[in-house]
LODOTOR-126036 format. One record per residue (C-alpha): residue in three letters; chain; y, x, z. Coordinates in Angstrom, 3 decimals. Each point is the difference from the previous one (the first is absolute). Example, Ala and Ser with C-alpha at 12.3 -4.5 7.8 and 13.67 -1.06 7.14 Angstrom:
<atoms>
ATOM   lumse   drenkol          y          x          z
ATOM     ala         A     -4.500     12.300      7.800
ATOM     ser         A      3.440      1.370     -0.660
</atoms>
This chain:
<atoms>
ATOM   lumse   drenkol          y          x          z
ATOM     met         A    105.559    102.897     83.355
ATOM     ile         A      0.602     -1.579      3.405
ATOM     ala         A      2.042     -3.183      0.402
ATOM     val         A      2.345     -0.015      2.999
ATOM     thr         A      1.551     -3.277      1.093
ATOM     gly         A      3.281      0.172      1.881
ATOM     ser         A      0.980      3.132     -1.930
ATOM     asn         A      3.710     -0.480      0.767
ATOM     gly         A     -0.597      0.128      3.756
ATOM     gln         A     -0.140      3.078      2.211
ATOM     phe         A     -3.808      0.150      0.176
ATOM     gly         A     -0.788     -1.058     -3.558
ATOM     gly         A      2.683      2.361     -1.261
ATOM     glu         A     -1.546      2.922      1.877
ATOM     leu         A     -3.422     -0.795     -1.449
ATOM     cys         A      1.462     -0.038     -3.509
ATOM     arg         A      1.746      3.341      0.539
ATOM     arg         A     -3.265      1.553      1.166
ATOM     leu         A     -2.022     -1.471     -2.848
ATOM     gly         A      2.565      0.922     -2.651
ATOM     glu         A     -1.015     -1.040     -3.491
ATOM     ala         A     -3.223     -1.451      1.366
ATOM     ala         A      1.967     -2.797      1.726
ATOM     ile         A      0.793     -3.414     -1.433
ATOM     gly         A      2.808     -1.354      2.155
ATOM     leu         A      0.090     -3.790      0.367
ATOM     asp         A      2.728     -1.945      1.785
ATOM     leu         A      2.449     -2.865     -0.216
ATOM     pro         A      1.438     -1.452     -2.136
ATOM     asp         A     -2.559      0.852     -2.694
ATOM     phe         A     -3.033     -0.211      2.281
ATOM     asp         A      0.014     -3.012      2.319
ATOM     leu         A     -3.002     -0.362      2.294
ATOM     thr         A      0.599     -3.745      0.259
ATOM     asp         A     -0.553     -0.334     -3.752
ATOM     ala         A     -3.792      0.223     -0.074
ATOM     asp         A     -0.336     -0.400     -3.760
ATOM     gly         A      2.641      2.643     -0.633
ATOM     val         A     -1.728      2.415      2.388
ATOM     arg         A     -3.366     -0.557     -1.665
ATOM     gln         A      1.425      0.502     -3.471
ATOM     arg         A      1.953      3.139      0.853
ATOM     leu         A     -2.882      1.740      1.739
ATOM     ser         A     -2.499     -1.069     -2.631
ATOM     glu         A      2.224      1.672     -2.581
ATOM     leu         A      0.421      3.169      2.066
ATOM     arg         A     -3.629      0.267      1.126
ATOM     pro         A      0.758      2.466      2.834
ATOM     glu         A     -2.669      2.177      1.585
ATOM     ala         A      1.151     -1.175      3.431
ATOM     ile         A      2.576     -2.318      1.582
ATOM     ile         A      2.013      1.016      3.049
ATOM     his         A      1.598     -3.097      1.468
ATOM     ala         A      3.106      1.202      1.844
ATOM     ala         A      2.155     -3.075     -0.652
ATOM     ala         A      0.403     -2.571      2.752
ATOM     tyr         A      2.228     -2.586      1.565
ATOM     thr         A      1.159      1.997      3.044
ATOM     ala         A      2.916     -2.003      1.439
ATOM     val         A     -1.800     -0.676      3.291
ATOM     asp         A      2.521     -2.385      1.541
ATOM     arg         A      0.978     -1.764     -3.219
ATOM     ala         A     -3.687     -0.699     -0.616
ATOM     glu         A      0.087     -2.475      2.882
ATOM     asp         A      2.370     -2.114     -2.121
ATOM     glu         A     -1.678      0.781     -3.336
ATOM     pro         A     -3.733     -0.171      0.707
ATOM     asp         A     -0.867     -1.308     -3.465
ATOM     arg         A      1.827      2.849     -1.722
ATOM     cys         A     -1.533      2.568      2.360
ATOM     phe         A     -3.543     -1.265     -0.566
ATOM     ala         A      0.556     -0.304     -3.747
ATOM     val         A      0.790      3.708     -0.207
ATOM     asn         A     -2.238      1.495      2.688
ATOM     val         A     -3.048     -2.232     -0.326
ATOM     ala         A     -0.096     -1.732     -3.387
ATOM     gly         A      1.451      3.066     -1.742
ATOM     thr         A     -2.618      2.251      1.571
ATOM     ala         A     -2.761     -2.437     -0.951
ATOM     thr         A      1.118      0.208     -3.623
ATOM     leu         A     -0.061      3.790      0.092
ATOM     ala         A     -3.473     -0.009      1.532
ATOM     glu         A     -1.177     -2.357     -2.742
ATOM     val         A      1.391      2.269     -2.716
ATOM     ala         A     -1.419      3.119      1.660
ATOM     arg         A     -3.420     -1.647      0.031
ATOM     gln         A      0.284     -0.883     -3.678
ATOM     leu         A      1.054      3.553     -0.873
ATOM     gly         A     -2.533      1.546      2.378
ATOM     cys         A      2.694      2.183      1.542
ATOM     pro         A      0.842      0.780      3.654
ATOM     leu         A      2.714     -1.931      1.819
ATOM     val         A      2.027      1.653      2.769
ATOM     tyr         A      1.735     -2.503      2.286
ATOM     ile         A      2.736      1.302      2.288
ATOM     ser         A     -0.146     -1.961      3.240
ATOM     thr         A      1.657      0.215      3.400
ATOM     asp         A     -0.487      0.648      3.696
ATOM     tyr         A      1.370     -3.528      0.534
ATOM     val         A     -3.512     -1.393     -0.484
ATOM     phe         A     -0.533      1.096      3.615
ATOM     gly         A      1.876     -2.137      2.478
ATOM     gly         A     -0.791      1.905      3.153
ATOM     asp         A      1.706     -0.233      3.344
ATOM     ala         A      1.717      2.463      2.282
ATOM     thr         A     -3.246      0.667      1.900
ATOM     asp         A     -1.715      1.482     -3.077
ATOM     ser         A     -0.275      3.764      0.140
ATOM     glu         A     -2.642      1.002     -2.560
ATOM     pro         A      0.977      0.354     -3.669
ATOM     his         A     -1.532     -2.677     -2.210
ATOM     arg         A     -2.946      0.945     -2.187
ATOM     glu         A     -0.692     -1.551     -3.382
ATOM     glu         A     -2.808     -2.181      1.355
ATOM     asp         A      1.983     -1.382      2.941
ATOM     ala         A      0.741     -3.719      0.101
ATOM     val         A      3.354     -0.907     -1.517
ATOM     phe         A      2.566     -2.377      1.436
ATOM     pro         A      2.821     -0.460     -2.521
ATOM     gln         A      3.010     -1.819      1.411
ATOM     gly         A      2.649     -1.574     -2.176
ATOM     val         A      0.127     -0.902     -3.684
ATOM     tyr         A      0.382      3.540     -1.317
ATOM     ala         A     -2.869      1.416      2.072
ATOM     arg         A     -2.321     -2.862     -0.918
ATOM     ser         A      0.874      0.346     -3.684
ATOM     lys         A     -0.806      3.699      0.013
ATOM     tyr         A     -3.343     -0.590      1.676
ATOM     glu         A     -0.816     -2.789     -2.443
ATOM     gly         A      0.890      2.476     -2.724
ATOM     glu         A     -2.531      2.415      1.494
ATOM     leu         A     -2.668     -2.661     -0.315
ATOM     arg         A      0.866     -0.603     -3.659
ATOM     ala         A     -0.028      3.719     -0.797
ATOM     gly         A     -3.246      0.483      1.903
ATOM     ala         A     -1.734     -2.660     -2.088
ATOM     trp         A     -0.266      2.628     -2.766
ATOM     glu         A     -2.487      2.691      0.949
ATOM     lys         A      2.049      2.871     -1.436
ATOM     his         A      2.820     -0.338      2.499
ATOM     tyr         A      2.008      2.167      2.329
ATOM     ile         A      1.970     -1.717      2.739
ATOM     val         A      2.483      2.451      1.477
ATOM     arg         A      1.789     -1.071      3.168
ATOM     thr         A      3.143      1.911      0.823
ATOM     cys         A      3.179     -0.436      2.033
ATOM     gly         A      3.796      0.222     -0.107
ATOM     leu         A      0.281      1.893     -3.272
ATOM     tyr         A      3.082      2.118     -0.647
ATOM     gly         A      0.699      2.266     -2.948
ATOM     arg         A      2.193      0.371     -3.058
ATOM     leu         A      1.457     -3.413     -0.753
ATOM     gly         A     -0.725     -1.589     -3.366
ATOM     pro         A      2.413     -2.220     -1.954
ATOM     cys         A     -1.526     -3.103      1.580
ATOM     ser         A     -0.553      1.414      3.501
ATOM     pro         A      1.707     -2.069      2.715
ATOM     gly         A      0.332      3.164      2.095
ATOM     asn         A     -2.035      1.509      2.796
ATOM     phe         A      0.305      0.390      3.751
ATOM     val         A      1.112      3.631     -0.061
ATOM     glu         A      2.846     -0.649     -2.419
ATOM     thr         A      1.057     -3.085      1.950
ATOM     met         A      0.147      1.971      3.242
ATOM     ile         A      1.986      2.820     -1.619
ATOM     arg         A      2.476     -2.453     -1.497
ATOM     leu         A      0.462     -1.905      3.259
ATOM     gly         A      0.064      3.153      2.112
ATOM     lys         A      2.869      1.463     -2.011
ATOM     gln         A      2.079     -3.101      0.663
ATOM     gly         A      0.457      1.147      3.574
ATOM     arg         A     -1.039     -3.220      1.682
ATOM     pro         A     -2.739     -0.331      2.648
ATOM     leu         A     -3.400     -1.062     -1.352
ATOM     arg         A     -2.706     -2.176      1.533
ATOM     val         A     -3.518      0.676     -1.302
ATOM     val         A     -3.364     -1.527      0.910
ATOM     asp         A     -2.123      2.130      2.326
ATOM     asp         A     -3.122     -2.151      0.507
ATOM     gln         A     -1.596      0.119     -3.457
ATOM     trp         A     -2.398      2.952     -0.278
ATOM     cys         A     -0.857      1.229     -3.501
ATOM     thr         A      0.279      3.060     -2.256
ATOM     pro         A      2.758     -0.030     -2.643
ATOM     ser         A     -1.216      2.080     -2.928
ATOM     tyr         A      1.517      2.205     -2.684
ATOM     val         A     -0.606     -1.306     -3.515
ATOM     pro         A     -1.069      3.285     -1.699
ATOM     his         A     -2.727      0.536      2.608
ATOM     val         A     -1.373     -3.522     -0.448
ATOM     ala         A      0.272      0.159     -3.797
ATOM     ala         A     -1.948      3.287     -0.123
ATOM     ala         A     -2.696     -1.556      2.177
ATOM     val         A     -0.234     -3.109     -2.180
ATOM     leu         A     -0.438      2.030     -3.172
ATOM     tyr         A     -2.621      2.124      1.740
ATOM     leu         A     -1.949     -3.080      1.057
ATOM     leu         A      0.177     -1.399     -3.509
ATOM     gln         A     -1.585      3.172     -1.362
ATOM     ser         A     -2.634      0.059      2.750
ATOM     gly         A     -1.868     -3.066     -1.226
ATOM     met         A     -0.672     -0.988      3.631
ATOM     tyr         A      1.038     -3.640     -0.050
ATOM     gly         A      0.952     -1.886      3.132
ATOM     thr         A      2.755     -0.413      2.570
ATOM     phe         A      1.950      3.002      1.295
ATOM     his         A      2.803      0.533      2.480
ATOM     val         A      2.584      2.474     -1.267
ATOM     val         A      2.942      0.837      2.253
ATOM     asn         A      1.591      3.103      1.444
ATOM     gly         A     -1.306      1.307      3.307
ATOM     gly         A      0.932     -1.125      3.478
ATOM     ala         A      1.699     -3.194      1.132
ATOM     thr         A      3.495     -1.078      0.895
ATOM     thr         A      2.315     -2.981      0.314
ATOM     trp         A      2.979     -0.790     -2.204
ATOM     tyr         A      2.373      1.017      2.801
ATOM     arg         A     -1.729      3.355      0.480
ATOM     phe         A     -0.158      0.510     -3.746
ATOM     ala         A      3.737     -0.668     -0.276
ATOM     arg         A      0.715      2.364      2.889
ATOM     glu         A     -1.980      2.751     -1.785
ATOM     ile         A      1.917     -0.620     -3.241
ATOM     phe         A      3.284      0.579      1.798
ATOM     arg         A     -1.376      3.006      1.902
ATOM     gln         A     -1.141      1.720     -3.176
ATOM     leu         A      3.328     -0.712     -1.694
ATOM     ala         A      1.974      1.042      3.086
ATOM     leu         A      1.820     -3.327     -0.034
ATOM     asp         A      1.480     -1.179      3.283
ATOM     val         A     -0.864     -3.689     -0.031
ATOM     lys         A     -0.160     -2.295      2.985
ATOM     ile         A     -3.257     -1.898     -0.320
ATOM     glu         A     -1.439     -2.605      2.357
ATOM     pro         A     -3.669     -1.061      0.166
ATOM     ile         A     -0.577     -3.758     -0.147
ATOM     thr         A     -3.005     -2.317     -0.144
ATOM     thr         A     -1.248     -1.914     -3.002
ATOM     ala         A      1.036     -3.207      1.751
ATOM     glu         A      3.540      1.325      0.446
ATOM     tyr         A      0.187      0.939     -3.688
ATOM     gly         A     -0.871     -3.589     -0.897
ATOM     ala         A     -1.476      0.399     -3.483
ATOM     lys         A     -1.281     -3.170     -1.636
ATOM     ala         A     -3.460      1.372     -0.833
ATOM     pro         A     -2.372      1.421      2.642
ATOM     arg         A     -0.749      3.728     -0.028
ATOM     pro         A     -3.093      1.809      1.288
ATOM     ala         A      0.419      1.457      3.473
ATOM     phe         A     -2.573      2.714     -0.762
ATOM     ser         A     -1.001      0.792     -3.586
ATOM     val         A     -0.772      3.712      0.177
ATOM     leu         A     -2.674      0.797     -2.597
ATOM     asp         A     -3.003      2.286      0.427
ATOM     thr         A     -0.276      2.345     -3.019
ATOM     ser         A     -3.301      1.663      0.905
ATOM     lys         A     -1.819     -1.657     -2.919
ATOM     tyr         A      2.456      1.527     -2.464
ATOM     his         A     -0.226      3.372      1.706
ATOM     arg         A     -3.754      0.116     -0.509
ATOM     phe         A      0.891      1.325     -3.445
ATOM     ala         A      0.256      3.715      0.703
ATOM     asp         A      2.303      0.686     -2.949
ATOM     ala         A      2.224     -3.074      0.354
ATOM     pro         A      3.787      0.536     -0.092
ATOM     ala         A      1.458      0.475      3.452
ATOM     leu         A      1.698     -2.760      1.988
ATOM     pro         A      2.332      1.978      2.295
ATOM     his         A      1.307     -1.238      3.342
ATOM     trp         A      2.793     -2.530     -0.401
ATOM     lys         A      2.619      2.393      1.414
ATOM     asp         A     -0.947      2.656     -2.547
ATOM     ala         A     -0.015     -2.603     -2.767
ATOM     leu         A      3.487     -1.135      0.988
ATOM     lys         A      1.214      3.604     -0.040
ATOM     glu         A     -1.381      0.424     -3.514
ATOM     tyr         A      1.742     -3.178     -1.171
ATOM     leu         A      3.349      1.013      1.481
ATOM     gln         A     -0.241      3.458     -1.577
ATOM     glu         A     -0.818     -1.522     -3.396
ATOM     arg         A      2.847     -2.446      0.479
ATOM     glu         A      2.446      2.809      0.726
ATOM     arg         A     -1.092      1.954     -3.054
ATOM     gly         A      0.378     -3.103     -2.141
ATOM     met         A      3.576     -0.548      1.185
ATOM     arg         A      1.179      3.524     -0.882
</atoms>
């Protein structure tokens, strides 16, 4: 059995669907990462063969006002899971983020796993600190990914694609940031890769995202193109958007380490991944 934290979210939910009866879904309110004793007791009772840690505090801007809460979940909670994994002797998979790389607009080469990090903002720092806690246990996988979108779970706050579709159908002009380079990624592709890595036994840090690179503006424009929606959309800068928390200017991830596995599940180009998501979405709405 494999324990999956954040099982009510879009990524944890996808992992549970793929694992089927082998999954033990763990999420609020019954499983609270800030309750260290409760976490220890629950996992000690379950004695899973592996722990996939997909839960996180992900409200990037709110984290600037709630640093203690953010660190309690993303750092202290991860430390507890690493401690339990060590006691059980089982692997721990920690889902991390491209936000650990700050980057600037002059960057042009995708970041490799061994590149120096530069997390900016409370959320980014908490996720990197979480990496350090997970990495303290030798049987760890740290999987950095980006901009996940997929089937929403009961506790999912939403995703970028659904937000753009909702706003686009309102008929009003949109303004979307065009100076943050990254690779939004489709949940089923990342989930398949994570489960593959878990079975591989090759511990370490891996970058797992769809292929290519884009900005949020260009991603939004492609969403509307594929859906044949006529939406007026204007590119703006991060400074013009005015978010409270800083965002990386360039956080494109190099996936060559993952692709050294000849039989690893594919990570299609982001445009193809988006097409797959929209087709699945259409089928689900019929």
